[in-house]
C-alpha positions as CSV (number, residue, x, y, z in Angstrom):
1,X,-66.3,30.3,2.7
2,X,-65.6,31.8,-0.7
3,X,-68.0,32.4,-3.2
4,X,-69.4,34.3,-6.4
5,X,-71.2,37.4,-6.2
6,X,-72.3,39.6,-9.3
7,X,-72.4,43.2,-8.0
8,X,-73.7,44.6,-11.3
9,X,-73.4,43.6,-15.3
10,X,-69.8,42.8,-16.0
11,X,-68.8,42.8,-12.2
12,X,-68.0,39.5,-10.9
13,X,-66.3,39.1,-7.5
14,X,-65.2,36.1,-5.3
15,X,-65.7,37.3,-1.7
16,X,-66.2,35.8,1.6
17,X,-69.6,34.5,2.5
18,X,-71.2,33.0,5.6
19,X,-70.7,29.2,5.5
20,X,-74.3,27.7,5.0
21,X,-76.0,25.9,7.8
22,X,-79.1,23.6,8.2
23,X,-82.2,25.8,8.0
24,X,-85.0,23.1,7.7
25,X,-84.8,19.7,8.7
26,X,-85.2,18.9,4.9
27,X,-81.8,20.4,4.3
28,X,-78.4,19.2,3.2
29,X,-75.0,21.1,3.3
30,X,-72.6,20.0,0.5
31,X,-69.0,20.5,0.1
32,X,-68.7,21.2,-3.6
33,X,-66.2,19.4,-5.6
34,X,-66.8,21.3,-8.7
35,X,-69.1,24.1,-9.8
36,X,-69.5,25.9,-13.1
37,X,-70.7,28.9,-15.2
38,X,-74.0,28.7,-17.1
39,X,-74.8,30.5,-20.7
40,X,-77.9,31.9,-18.6
41,X,-75.3,33.6,-16.2
42,X,-74.2,35.7,-18.9
43,X,-77.6,37.2,-19.4
44,X,-77.1,39.2,-16.0
45,X,-73.5,39.3,-17.0
46,X,-74.5,41.2,-20.4
47,X,-77.1,43.6,-18.6
48,X,-79.9,41.9,-20.3
49,X,-81.7,41.0,-16.8
50,X,-81.1,42.9,-13.5
51,X,-78.5,42.1,-10.8
52,X,-77.4,43.8,-7.8
53,X,-74.9,41.8,-5.4
54,X,-76.6,38.4,-6.6
55,X,-75.0,35.3,-5.6
56,X,-74.4,33.2,-8.5
57,X,-74.4,29.4,-9.5
58,X,-77.0,26.7,-10.1
59,X,-74.7,23.8,-11.0
60,X,-73.1,21.5,-8.5
61,X,-71.7,18.3,-7.3
62,X,-70.2,17.6,-4.3
63,X,-69.9,15.3,-0.7
64,X,-72.6,15.5,2.0
65,X,-71.3,17.3,4.8
66,X,-74.3,17.4,7.0
67,X,-78.3,16.8,6.8
68,X,-81.1,17.7,8.5
69,X,-83.4,15.4,10.7
70,X,-85.7,14.7,8.1
71,X,-83.3,13.6,5.4
72,X,-83.6,9.7,4.6
73,X,-82.2,9.4,1.1
74,X,-78.5,10.8,1.2
75,X,-76.1,10.3,4.0
76,X,-73.1,12.3,5.2
77,X,-70.3,11.2,2.8
78,X,-72.4,10.6,-0.1
79,X,-71.0,12.0,-3.4
80,X,-74.3,13.7,-5.0
81,X,-75.4,15.6,-8.1
82,X,-78.5,17.9,-7.6
83,X,-80.8,19.5,-10.2
84,X,-80.6,23.3,-10.5
85,X,-84.1,23.3,-9.3
86,X,-84.5,21.9,-5.9
87,X,-87.9,19.9,-5.6
88,X,-89.6,17.7,-3.1
89,X,-90.0,14.8,-5.8
90,X,-93.5,14.0,-4.2
91,X,-96.1,16.4,-5.1
92,X,-98.4,15.9,-7.8
93,X,-96.3,17.9,-10.3
94,X,-93.3,16.2,-9.3
95,X,-94.7,12.8,-9.8
96,X,-95.7,13.6,-13.5
97,X,-92.1,14.0,-14.0
98,X,-92.2,18.0,-13.8
99,X,-90.0,18.5,-10.8
100,X,-88.9,22.3,-12.3
101,X,-92.4,23.1,-11.2
102,X,-92.6,21.3,-8.0
103,X,-95.2,23.3,-5.5
104,X,-92.3,23.8,-3.2
105,X,-89.5,24.4,-5.5
106,X,-86.3,26.7,-5.0
107,X,-84.3,27.7,-7.6
108,X,-80.7,26.9,-6.6
109,X,-79.6,30.0,-8.3
110,X,-81.0,32.1,-5.5
111,X,-78.8,30.0,-2.9
112,X,-75.8,30.3,-5.3
113,X,-73.7,27.2,-6.1
114,X,-70.7,29.0,-7.4
115,X,-69.1,28.6,-4.0
116,X,-66.8,26.0,-1.6
117,X,-70.2,25.0,0.1
118,X,-73.9,25.0,-0.5
119,X,-77.2,24.5,1.4
120,X,-79.5,22.3,-0.6
121,X,-83.2,22.8,0.2
122,X,-85.6,19.5,-0.2
123,X,-82.5,17.3,-0.3
124,X,-84.5,13.8,-0.2
125,X,-86.2,15.2,-3.8
126,X,-83.2,16.9,-5.0
127,X,-79.9,14.9,-4.7
128,X,-79.1,12.1,-6.4
129,X,-76.0,9.8,-4.9
130,X,-73.6,8.1,-7.3
131,X,-72.6,4.5,-6.6
132,X,-69.5,5.4,-4.9
133,X,-66.9,8.2,-4.9
134,X,-66.2,9.1,-8.7
135,X,-62.9,9.0,-10.5
136,X,-61.7,12.6,-10.9
137,X,-62.2,12.1,-14.5
138,X,-66.0,11.7,-14.2
139,X,-66.6,14.9,-12.1
140,X,-67.1,17.2,-15.4
141,X,-69.7,14.7,-16.7
142,X,-71.4,14.4,-13.8
143,X,-71.2,18.3,-13.2
144,X,-73.1,18.4,-16.6
145,X,-76.0,16.4,-15.6
146,X,-76.8,19.2,-13.2
147,X,-78.0,21.1,-15.6
148,X,-76.6,21.5,-19.3
149,X,-76.9,17.3,-19.9
150,X,-80.3,17.0,-18.3
151,X,-81.6,20.3,-20.3
152,X,-80.4,19.1,-23.6
153,X,-82.0,15.8,-22.8
154,X,-85.2,17.1,-21.8
155,X,-85.1,19.4,-25.1
156,X,-84.6,16.2,-27.1
157,X,-87.5,14.6,-25.4
158,X,-89.7,17.2,-25.6
159,X,-88.9,17.3,-29.4
160,X,-89.5,13.7,-29.6
161,X,-86.3,12.7,-30.9
162,X,-86.2,9.2,-31.8
163,X,-85.7,6.3,-34.1
164,X,-86.5,7.2,-37.6
165,X,-86.6,11.0,-36.6
166,X,-84.5,13.8,-38.4
167,X,-83.6,16.1,-35.5
168,X,-82.3,19.8,-35.9
169,X,-80.6,21.7,-33.0
170,X,-80.9,25.2,-33.1
171,X,-77.8,26.5,-30.7
172,X,-74.5,25.4,-30.3
173,X,-73.8,26.4,-26.7
174,X,-73.4,23.7,-23.9
175,X,-77.1,22.8,-23.9
176,X,-77.2,22.4,-27.9
177,X,-74.3,20.3,-28.1
178,X,-75.6,18.2,-25.3
179,X,-78.9,17.6,-27.0
180,X,-77.2,16.4,-29.9
181,X,-75.9,13.7,-27.6
182,X,-79.2,13.2,-26.3
183,X,-80.7,12.9,-29.6
184,X,-78.2,10.3,-30.6
185,X,-78.7,8.4,-27.5
186,X,-82.4,8.4,-28.2
187,X,-81.7,6.7,-31.3
188,X,-82.2,9.7,-33.7
189,X,-81.7,8.7,-37.4
190,X,-80.3,11.9,-38.6
191,X,-79.1,14.9,-36.3
192,X,-78.3,18.5,-37.7
193,X,-76.3,20.6,-35.7
194,X,-76.6,24.6,-36.3
195,X,-73.4,25.9,-35.8
196,X,-70.8,28.6,-37.0
197,X,-67.8,27.6,-35.0
198,X,-65.4,25.0,-36.0
199,X,-64.6,23.5,-32.4
200,X,-68.4,23.2,-31.6
201,X,-69.1,21.8,-34.9
202,X,-66.1,19.1,-34.2
203,X,-67.7,18.2,-30.8
204,X,-71.3,18.2,-32.2
205,X,-70.0,15.7,-34.8
206,X,-68.2,13.9,-31.9
207,X,-71.6,13.5,-29.9
208,X,-73.6,12.3,-32.8
209,X,-74.5,15.0,-35.4
210,X,-74.5,13.7,-39.0
211,X,-74.7,17.4,-40.6
212,X,-73.7,20.7,-39.7
213,X,-75.4,24.0,-40.9
214,X,-74.0,27.0,-40.8
215,X,-76.8,29.3,-42.2
216,X,-79.0,31.3,-39.8
217,X,-82.5,32.7,-39.7
218,X,-84.2,32.1,-43.2
219,X,-81.0,31.0,-44.9
220,X,-80.8,28.2,-42.2
221,X,-84.6,27.1,-42.5
222,X,-83.8,27.1,-46.2
223,X,-80.9,24.8,-45.4
224,X,-83.1,22.5,-43.3
225,X,-86.0,22.0,-45.5
226,X,-83.4,21.4,-48.5
227,X,-81.7,18.4,-46.4
228,X,-85.3,17.2,-45.6
229,X,-86.7,16.9,-48.8
230,X,-88.6,20.3,-48.5
231,X,-90.5,19.2,-45.3
232,X,-88.7,20.2,-42.3
233,X,-87.1,18.2,-39.6
234,X,-89.5,16.0,-37.4
235,X,-87.7,17.0,-34.0
236,X,-86.0,20.7,-33.4
237,X,-84.5,21.7,-30.5
238,X,-84.2,25.5,-29.6
239,X,-81.6,26.3,-27.3
240,X,-80.8,30.0,-27.3
241,X,-83.8,31.8,-26.1
242,X,-83.8,34.7,-28.6
243,X,-86.6,35.8,-31.1
244,X,-84.5,34.7,-34.2
245,X,-84.0,31.2,-32.8
246,X,-87.3,30.3,-31.8
247,X,-88.7,31.5,-35.4
248,X,-85.7,29.7,-36.7
249,X,-86.9,26.3,-34.8
250,X,-90.3,26.7,-35.4
251,X,-90.1,27.4,-39.4
252,X,-87.6,24.4,-39.7
253,X,-90.0,22.0,-38.3
254,X,-92.4,20.0,-40.7
255,X,-96.1,19.7,-40.2
256,X,-96.9,17.4,-37.3
257,X,-93.4,17.8,-36.0
258,X,-92.2,18.9,-32.6
259,X,-89.8,21.8,-31.2
260,X,-88.6,21.5,-27.6
261,X,-87.5,24.8,-26.5
262,X,-85.2,25.2,-23.7
263,X,-83.2,28.3,-24.3
264,X,-84.0,31.2,-21.6
265,X,-86.4,33.3,-23.2
266,X,-85.6,36.8,-23.6
267,X,-88.4,39.2,-25.4
268,X,-89.6,36.5,-27.5
269,X,-93.3,36.5,-28.9
270,X,-95.0,34.0,-31.1
271,X,-97.3,35.3,-34.2
272,X,-100.7,33.9,-33.5
273,X,-101.7,33.6,-37.3
274,X,-98.2,31.8,-38.4
275,X,-98.5,29.5,-35.1
276,X,-102.1,28.4,-36.1
277,X,-101.0,27.7,-39.6
278,X,-97.9,25.7,-38.9
279,X,-99.5,22.4,-37.3
280,X,-96.6,21.9,-34.9
281,X,-96.2,20.6,-31.6
282,X,-94.3,23.2,-28.8
283,X,-93.1,22.2,-25.6
284,X,-90.3,23.0,-23.1
285,X,-89.2,25.7,-20.5
286,X,-87.1,25.0,-17.4
287,X,-85.9,21.6,-17.6
288,X,-87.0,19.2,-14.9
289,X,-83.6,17.5,-14.8
290,X,-84.5,15.5,-11.5
291,X,-86.6,13.4,-13.9
292,X,-83.4,12.4,-15.7
293,X,-80.7,12.4,-13.1
294,X,-80.9,8.8,-12.3
295,X,-80.4,7.5,-15.8
296,X,-77.8,10.0,-16.6
297,X,-75.8,9.4,-13.6
298,X,-75.7,5.6,-14.4
299,X,-74.7,6.4,-18.4
300,X,-71.9,8.5,-16.9
301,X,-71.0,6.0,-14.2
302,X,-71.0,3.1,-16.7
303,X,-68.8,5.5,-19.2
304,X,-71.7,5.2,-21.8
305,X,-71.6,9.1,-22.5
306,X,-69.1,11.5,-21.7
307,X,-71.0,14.9,-21.7
308,X,-68.3,16.6,-19.6
309,X,-66.5,17.1,-22.8
310,X,-68.4,20.7,-23.2
311,X,-66.3,22.1,-20.7
312,X,-63.5,23.4,-22.8
313,X,-61.9,25.8,-19.9
314,X,-61.4,24.9,-16.1
315,X,-60.3,27.6,-13.7
316,X,-60.0,27.8,-10.0
317,X,-63.0,29.6,-8.6
318,X,-61.0,32.5,-7.4
319,X,-60.6,33.2,-11.2
320,X,-64.5,33.1,-11.8
321,X,-64.4,36.6,-13.3
322,X,-61.9,35.6,-16.0
323,X,-64.2,32.5,-16.7
324,X,-67.3,34.9,-17.2
325,X,-65.3,36.9,-19.5
326,X,-64.0,33.9,-21.4
327,X,-67.9,32.7,-22.1
328,X,-68.9,36.3,-23.0
329,X,-66.3,36.6,-25.7
330,X,-67.2,33.0,-26.7
331,X,-63.5,32.1,-26.0
332,X,-65.1,29.2,-24.0
333,X,-67.9,27.3,-24.6
334,X,-68.6,26.3,-20.7
335,X,-66.1,26.9,-17.7
336,X,-65.6,24.6,-15.0
337,X,-64.5,25.9,-11.6
338,X,-62.6,23.9,-9.4
339,X,-62.6,24.1,-5.6
């Protein structure tokens, strides 16, 4: 099969790889219908994380081609969506709704889903079958549910977005934009998207943003305070992962408010004295997407939401290197790879 391998920062190649096979009786083999490039894939691409001949990709949808002898919840021929963390969905941590921390978890990025086929460990706990074979126009939205929609949703839930709340979203990548959509679905009264890019601002408004703030850092915090009567937002999503974005999120939150952080953290440290005096709730980390997948699949299947709009560039898998370059240069928000 063909699959993406990152040899070194900036060096992405599509190569022949061995077809996956059933290793454990809990495995499933999928023939992928679509995959994509994640913003987190840009960290190694830019040299911010070590990389050496790494298979790439952790977002995926496709058709079950084979199952292990212990798999019961999905069948050959099912169209499925899977989380970017494989989980058994039965341990105490999973049952509490934190499948990304399953005691048997496997990061799908170590398996590599930017490929024609993939082996999914712990298939029963990881994969969710759709009600039938989806129409082609639903594929991008179902793919978004595998990570960025589920991650944005978790961020909004962690920030306790809901009726009567003002939500601010720091970050206008796919996760931030879908956190806007999630906040809207959760009933937030006011949603402030922080963005400097006209195309992303337009999509944020389409997803439910009521306000757009272009300022960053201290100026962005001041603008949020200005829009909220000097108090700050009730709920703030941090969807970038830098020191600046984290502090902007924390300082934009009113006392008693909640920050949901899902940006992959890079060199972020929290000042203890400021945190002690802030009086805020801080919750986040890798999103337990599997917790939300059944409801997200239902919302997409019933055409109540259209998160697939975050994909603004579609390329064949063989052109993955061009997709990485486009996202790195911010010419694309998120790239879908067809197979």
